[in-house]
Every structure is written in C-alpha cells, then in structure tokens.
C-alpha positions in Angstrom: -23.8 9.5 -28.7 -26.7 10.6 -26.7 -28.2 7.2 -25.1 -30.9 6.3 -23.2 -31.0 6.5 -19.4 -32.7 2.4 -19.0 -30.1 1.2 -20.7 -27.7 3.4 -18.6 -29.1 1.8 -15.8 -28.5 -1.9 -16.5 -24.7 -1.0 -17.5 -24.3 0.2 -14.1 -26.1 -2.1 -11.9 -24.4 -5.1 -13.5 -20.9 -3.8 -12.3 -21.9 -2.1 -9.1 -18.4 -2.1 -7.7 -17.4 0.1 -10.3 -20.4 2.6 -10.0 -20.0 5.6 -7.6 -23.5 6.3 -6.3 -24.6 2.6 -6.5 -22.6 0.9 -4.1 -19.1 2.0 -5.0 -16.5 4.2 -3.4 -17.7 7.3 -2.4 -15.6 10.2 -3.3 -14.2 12.9 -1.2 -17.1 15.7 -0.8 -19.9 13.2 -0.7 -21.5 10.6 1.1 -23.8 8.0 -0.5 -27.5 8.1 0.8 -30.4 5.6 -0.5 -33.2 7.7 -2.4 -35.1 4.6 -4.1 -35.2 0.9 -5.2 -35.6 0.2 -9.1 -36.3 -3.3 -10.7 -33.8 -4.3 -13.3 -34.0 -7.6 -15.0 -36.6 -8.7 -12.4 -34.1 -7.9 -9.5 -35.0 -5.4 -7.2 -31.7 -2.9 -6.5 -31.0 0.2 -4.2 -30.6 3.4 -6.0 -28.1 5.9 -3.9 -27.6 9.7 -4.5 -24.6 11.3 -3.5 -24.8 13.7 -0.9 -22.5 16.7 -0.3 -20.6 16.6 2.9 -19.6 20.4 3.5 -15.9 20.6 5.3 -14.9 18.1 2.8 -16.7 19.8 -0.1 -14.6 22.7 0.8 -11.4 21.0 0.5 -12.3 20.0 -3.0 -12.7 23.7 -4.0 -9.4 24.7 -2.4 -7.5 21.7 -4.0 -9.2 22.6 -7.7 -8.3 26.4 -6.8 -4.8 26.0 -5.6 -4.4 23.7 -8.9 -5.2 26.6 -11.0 -2.9 28.8 -9.1 0.3 26.7 -8.7 -0.1 24.3 -11.9 1.8 21.6 -10.1 0.6 18.6 -8.5 4.1 18.8 -6.6 3.4 22.2 -5.6 0.2 21.1 -4.4 1.0 18.4 -2.3 3.4 20.3 -0.4 0.6 23.0 -0.1 -1.6 20.5 1.5 1.0 19.2 4.0 2.0 22.4 5.2 -1.8 23.1 5.9 -2.5 19.9 7.2 -4.7 19.4 4.7 -5.7 15.5 4.8 -8.0 12.7 2.5 -11.0 11.3 4.0 -8.9 8.6 5.7 -6.8 11.3 7.8 -4.3 10.4 5.2 -1.2 12.5 3.7 -2.4 13.7 0.3 0.0 12.1 -2.5 0.7 13.6 -6.1 -1.2 10.6 -7.2 -4.1 10.8 -4.9 -4.6 14.5 -5.8 -4.9 13.7 -9.3 -7.6 11.3 -8.4 -9.9 14.0 -7.3 -8.5 16.7 -9.8 -9.3 14.4 -12.7 -13.0 13.3 -11.3 -15.5 14.4 -13.3 -18.0 14.1 -10.2 -16.9 17.2 -8.9 -17.9 19.1 -12.7 -21.1 21.0 -12.8 -22.9 19.7 -15.9 -23.3 22.9 -18.1 -22.2 23.6 -22.0 -18.6 23.8 -21.2 -18.3 20.2 -19.9 -21.3 18.8 -22.3 -18.9 20.0 -25.5 -15.6 18.7 -23.8 -17.0 15.0 -24.0 -18.4 15.6 -27.2 -15.3 16.8 -28.7 -13.7 13.6 -27.1 -16.0 11.1 -28.2 -17.2 10.2 -24.9 -20.8 8.3 -24.8 -23.1 10.5 -22.8 -26.1 8.9 -21.6 -28.3 12.2 -20.9 -30.3 15.1 -22.6 -28.7 18.0 -23.6 -31.3 20.0 -21.4 -29.9 17.9 -18.4 -26.8 20.0 -18.7 -28.3 22.4 -16.9 -25.3 24.3 -15.0 -26.5 22.8 -11.7 -26.1 18.9 -11.1 -23.0 17.6 -11.2 -21.7 14.5 -13.2 -21.4 10.8 -13.1 -18.8 8.6 -14.9 -19.2 5.0 -15.6 -16.9 2.3 -17.0 -13.6 4.1 -15.7 -11.8 0.7 -14.5 -12.1 -2.6 -14.8 -10.3 -5.4 -13.3 -7.7 -7.7 -14.4 -5.6 -10.5 -12.4 -6.8 -8.9 -9.1 -5.6 -5.1 -10.3 -7.6 -2.4 -10.8 -6.8 -1.1 -14.2 -7.7 2.5 -15.5 -9.6 2.5 -19.0 -9.2 5.3 -21.7 -11.2 8.2 -21.7 -13.1 7.3 -25.0 -14.6 4.2 -22.9 -16.3 6.3 -20.2 -19.7 6.7 -20.1 -20.7 10.3 -18.5 -24.4 11.0 -17.3 -25.7 13.7 -15.1 -26.1 12.9 -11.7 -28.7 13.8 -9.0 -25.9 15.5 -6.8 -25.2 19.3 -7.5 -21.8 19.9 -9.2 -18.9 21.5 -6.7 -16.6 23.2 -9.9 -17.6 24.9 -12.9 -17.2 23.6 -16.2 -15.1 26.2 -17.1 -12.9 25.7 -14.2 -12.8 21.7 -14.0 -11.4 21.7 -17.9 -9.0 24.3 -16.9 -7.6 22.0 -14.5 -7.7 19.1 -17.0 -5.6 21.1 -19.5 -2.8 21.7 -16.6 -2.9 18.0 -15.7 -2.3 17.0 -18.9 0.5 19.6 -19.7 2.4 18.0 -16.8 2.1 14.8 -17.8 5.2 15.0 -19.7 6.6 16.6 -16.6 6.0 13.7 -14.0 8.2 13.3 -11.0 11.2 11.3 -11.6 13.3 9.7 -9.5 16.8 11.2 -9.0 19.3 9.5 -12.2 20.9 6.1 -11.5 22.7 6.0 -8.2 22.9 2.6 -7.0 21.8 4.0 -3.6 21.8 1.0 -1.8 19.3 2.2 1.1 16.8 3.4 -1.1 13.3 2.2 0.2 14.8 1.1 3.6 16.3 3.7 5.2 13.6 5.9 7.3 14.0 9.1 9.1 14.2 8.9 12.9 12.3 11.8 13.7 9.1 11.5 11.5 9.2 7.6 9.9 9.2 8.9 6.3 11.2 7.0 3.7 14.6 9.0 3.0 14.8 9.5 -0.6 17.8 10.5 -3.0 19.1 13.7 -3.6 21.8 13.8 -6.3 24.5 16.6 -5.6 24.7 18.5 -8.8 26.9 16.8 -11.5 29.3 15.7 -8.2 30.9 12.2 -8.5 33.7 10.8 -6.4 37.1 9.5 -7.2 35.4 6.4 -8.8 33.4 8.1 -10.6 30.2 7.5 -8.7 27.3 10.3 -8.4 27.5 11.7 -5.2 24.0 11.9 -3.3 22.1 12.3 -0.1 19.6 10.8 1.6 17.0 13.3 2.5 13.8 13.0 4.3 10.7 12.7 2.2 8.4 14.5 4.4 11.1 17.3 5.0 11.4 17.6 1.1 7.7 17.8 0.5 6.9 19.9 3.3 10.2 22.4 2.3 11.4 21.8 5.9 8.1 22.8 7.5 7.1 19.3 8.9 10.3 17.9 9.7 14.1 19.3 9.6 16.3 15.9 9.4 19.5 16.8 8.3 20.6 14.9 5.0 22.9 12.4 5.2 25.7 11.3 2.6 24.3 8.7 0.7 27.6 6.9 -0.1 29.0 6.8 3.3 26.1 5.6 4.9 26.0 2.7 2.2 29.5 1.8 2.8 28.9 2.0 6.6 25.7 -0.2 6.2 27.5 -2.5 4.3 30.4 -3.0 6.5 28.4 -3.5 9.5 26.5 -6.5 7.6 29.9 -8.1 6.4 30.8 -8.2 10.0 27.9 -10.7 10.9 29.7 -13.3 9.0 32.9 -13.4 11.1 32.3 -16.7 12.9 33.8 -14.8 16.3 30.9 -12.3 16.0 28.4 -13.0 19.1 25.6 -12.5 16.8 26.8 -15.2 14.4 27.4 -17.4 17.3 24.0 -16.8 18.7 22.4 -17.5 15.8 24.2 -20.6 15.4 23.4 -22.1 18.6 19.7 -21.6 17.9 20.3 -23.3 14.7 21.5 -26.2 16.0 19.6 -26.6 18.9 18.0 -29.8 18.6 15.9 -30.5 21.7 16.8 -33.7 23.3 14.3 -36.4 23.3 14.1 -40.2 24.8 13.2 -43.0 22.4 9.9 -43.3 24.3 9.1 -39.7 24.2 9.7 -39.9 20.3 7.2 -42.7 19.7 4.6 -41.3 22.1 5.1 -38.1 19.8 4.7 -40.0 16.6 1.4 -42.0 17.9 -0.1 -38.7 19.1 0.4 -37.0 15.6 -1.0 -39.8 13.8 -4.3 -39.6 16.1 -3.8 -35.9 15.4 -3.8 -36.2 11.7 -6.6 -38.5 11.4 -8.9 -35.8 13.3 -7.9 -33.4 11.0 -8.8 -35.4 8.1 -12.3 -36.3 9.7 -13.0 -32.7 10.2 -12.7 -31.6 6.9 -14.6 -34.4 5.4 -17.2 -33.3 7.8 -17.1 -29.5 6.7 -17.5 -31.0 3.3 -20.9 -32.6 4.2 -22.6 -29.5 5.5 -23.3 -28.1 2.4 -25.1 -31.3 1.5 -27.1 -32.1 4.5 -30.6 -31.4 5.8 -30.8 -28.6 8.4 -31.8 -31.0 11.2 -28.1 -32.8 10.9 -26.3 -29.6 11.4 -25.9 -29.7 15.3 -24.9 -33.3 15.2 -22.2 -32.3 12.5 -21.0 -29.3 14.1 -20.9 -30.8 17.6 -18.6 -33.6 16.1 -16.3 -30.9 14.4 -16.1 -28.9 17.9 -15.2 -32.0 19.6 -12.8 -33.4 17.4 -11.2 -30.1 17.4 -10.9 -30.1 21.1 -9.4 -33.6 21.0 -6.7 -31.9 18.7 -5.6 -29.4 21.3 -5.4 -31.8 24.1 -3.4 -33.7 21.6 -1.1 -30.9 20.4 -0.4 -29.9 24.4 0.5 -33.5 25.0 3.2 -33.4 22.1 4.3 -30.3 23.2 5.1 -31.5 27.0 6.7 -34.9 25.4 9.1 -32.9 23.3 9.8 -30.3 25.8 9.0 -27.7 23.6 7.3 -24.3 22.9 6.3 -22.3 20.0 8.8 -19.3 20.8 11.9 -21.9 20.9 10.4 -23.2 17.5 10.1 -19.4 16.0 13.7 -18.3 17.2 15.0 -21.3 15.5 13.5 -20.9 12.0 14.0 -17.1 12.4 17.8 -18.5 12.7 17.7 -20.6 10.2 16.4 -18.3 7.7 19.0 -15.7 8.6 21.8 -18.0 8.6 20.9 -19.5 5.4 20.8 -15.8 3.4 24.0 -15.4 5.3 25.5 -18.6 3.9 24.2 -18.8 0.8 23.9 -15.3 -0.6 26.4 -13.2 1.2 29.7 -14.5 -0.4 28.8 -13.2 -3.6 26.9 -10.2 -2.4 28.6 -7.8 -5.0 27.7 -10.0 -7.6 24.0 -9.4 -6.9 22.1 -6.8 -8.8 20.6 -4.1 -6.8 17.4 -5.4 -6.3 18.6 -8.5 -5.0 21.2 -6.6 -2.6 17.9 -4.3 -1.1 16.1 -7.3 -0.5 18.4 -9.6 1.3 19.4 -6.4 3.8 15.8 -6.5 4.1 16.0 -10.2 5.4 18.9 -9.4 7.8 17.6 -6.2 9.6 13.9 -4.9 11.0 14.8 -1.6 10.4 17.5 1.3 9.4 16.9 4.7 10.7 18.8 8.1 10.8 18.6 11.3 12.9 20.7 13.0 10.5 24.1 12.2 12.5 23.4 8.7 13.9 22.5 5.6 11.8 20.6 2.7 13.9 20.9 -0.6 12.6 18.4 -3.3 14.0 19.4 -6.4 13.1 17.3 -9.5 12.7 17.3 -11.4 16.1 19.7 -8.9 17.8 19.8 -5.9 20.1 20.0 -2.8 18.2 23.4 -1.5 16.7 23.6 2.3 16.6 26.5 3.7 14.9 28.1 7.4 14.5 28.0 7.7 11.2 29.3 11.4 11.0 30.8 12.4 14.6 31.7 16.0 13.3 28.7 16.5 11.1 30.7 17.4 8.3 29.0 15.5 5.8 25.5 16.3 7.0 25.4 19.5 5.2 
C-alpha cells in the first residue's frame, strides 16, 4: 500500500490536468507556486507547491466549522448566502460546490487519524508513515477521468494519496468528522418537490433578483381535478430564508394557465404578433432577372475563392518557411476579394443582414407554432417546456405580475393576481 515517491511523480506527470499542484485547478485557500523542475522520462517538468491565501484559508476553516455545527449542506448553503461568503470566482456557493470543498483531502492535515482513515478504506498511499507529521496537508491524485468530454469522479478506492509540501488546514479528526456527516446525508439529499407537471419549472425567474423560481408544494393540497397545488418560489429567497429576496410566492397552476392562454392567443390569425411574423416570413425581396444573374455569377466567384483559400491553408503546414509570406499574402488577397463581392451581392439584392435574421427568426417561430402547437396537449412535459423556450425570450414575476417577453414582439405584461389573494 505504501508506494514509492518516484512512481507517484511518474503517474502525476502523465496526467497533469487531474493533478492539483502540477498544473491542475488550484483549490480554494491556495495558490500554486513553482518550486523546482524535475526530469521524468528525459523531459523537464515544472513542480508546484500549494501556497496558502490567508483570506480564503479563513473561509475554508469557517465552512468546516459550520458544517460540523449545522450538519447539513442546505443549512450551510443558507449560512454562506446570508453572510455573503462567496467562491473564489465571486459566485454564490451551492450545496454541490460546498461539498467539493468539504470532501477534498487537500485541506486535511496528514496525521495519524487521516493515515488510519485511508488505510481502512484501502486507498493507495504513496508516502512513508513518518511523513504523516501532523503539519503538512494531503494531496490526492486519480480522483477523476474524462469520458466523452465529461469529467467522471472515480471511486475512492481508485484514489492515490500522498503528503504534500503545503500545510494542512483542518485537523484529521475534524476532517473525518465532516466526511462522516456527508456520508450520513447522502441518503437525505435535496429532492425536488413531488411530481407536479409544473410547466414553467426552469423557465420562470424572479424579477427582483434574477433567480429561478422553484416549485413549492402546498402540503397535501389538490385542486378540483386532483392536481397537486403548488407555488413558484424565488430560489434565492428560499436559500437565504428571505434575507436576500422577499419576492412573494405565486400560484403555480394559475401562472401556468395564464402563460399557456397567452401563448395560445398567438396562433389566432388576426393577432398582431402572428400577422407580423407572417409578413416577415413571406417577405421575398424583389429582384429583376438581371440582378439575379449578377448575384449568381458573383456567388460562383466567391465560392471559388473560398475553395482556393482552403487549399492554401492546407498547404501551409507542408511548405518551407520562406514561402509562408507568399501564401499568407495570397490568402489575404482572396479574403479581401470575397469581402468586396459580398458587398456587391448585398447591394444587388437590396438586402441586409438584419432583414435576413428577422426572416429566419420569424420562420423558426412560425414553424413551431404551426407544427407543434396544434398538438401541444399531447406533448410530454419536457417538449412543452422546450416549445415555450422557443416562443419566449424570458418570463419573469415580481410576486404579483408576470412579464412575458415573446420572441420577436414587444414585452407583454399581464396582471396575474390583481387582488393578491393567490400570492399568500
């Protein structure tokens, strides 16, 4: 189980992107500083040491201390939001980003407690027992791997543990206590409220703070059709326990009904929005035969120039360095020629890019309206949400009104609850 340091260095340097301190992602609480060069397989490699950042180090200590006190990622998340404790990149902490810190052995002191902990888990340890001196911190390798462009976390039994050159922040005993809390909470992870068929989940945002509005079931309440009654609640309001946002909850079923009604009105032929889209979609730019022929000829030349540029670019990697300037100048000439041809085409067709983009947007929206909306009720929930996303740029609520920004149209603001009776 105790392996050689030279073998460890070889493993680390063969996968530098996964190695903290060898060019990988530097964890909160530290910065990476080069300390020396080493030679592996005849190649000189840079070796780094984790150097503490005092203000971030204090945050790490607070997170571990509060986790031991609160024993809940959700409560710890609320604590960080309420106290404006943010990530290295000035982002709000989530339960998952907190867990990435709390479960990282890099913060643990290499002492007898951590040595026995990883021994009992049969994790490979690349260090002598004497190196677990109660001062230095741990380094972990082989934690992740890439599969199909996704980073997959490996089982702890695949990890490689070593003693780093940095000082640990959290004692072994305290770090292990937090691991036990995390393991106990695994079966009590946050779950979304029961199935509600909420149409605007992942779409509706709070107008006050910009957070998504999540589903909150009204305890065991159903409507006359047997549907679960729920509210949309600002996520930041929920996480911060109303300290960072106080947006009122809104009736979920009523909100879904109203938004669906407004979208249905779009397909009525006499609606202004539908007529505007139709006009854009049917807008054919009038060109005489002479212009059509001219545009056709110009496009032929333009395509030939483009092919010539591709051929020249492909040759660059094979030619002598003395010829690079010649090839580069020829590519620039062809590019300038195509830019001039493009201007002539636009002038001849009396067209501009804004008109083209408007027409393409109108075609896309009309296609969705005509092909899908007639069978909207037969679509599954995911398809319904995707269709709404295609038809609107945003839907927001301030707790009383809802604002729907339809694609290609002016904002339409609807007073959902004029009396406020459903906001409670």
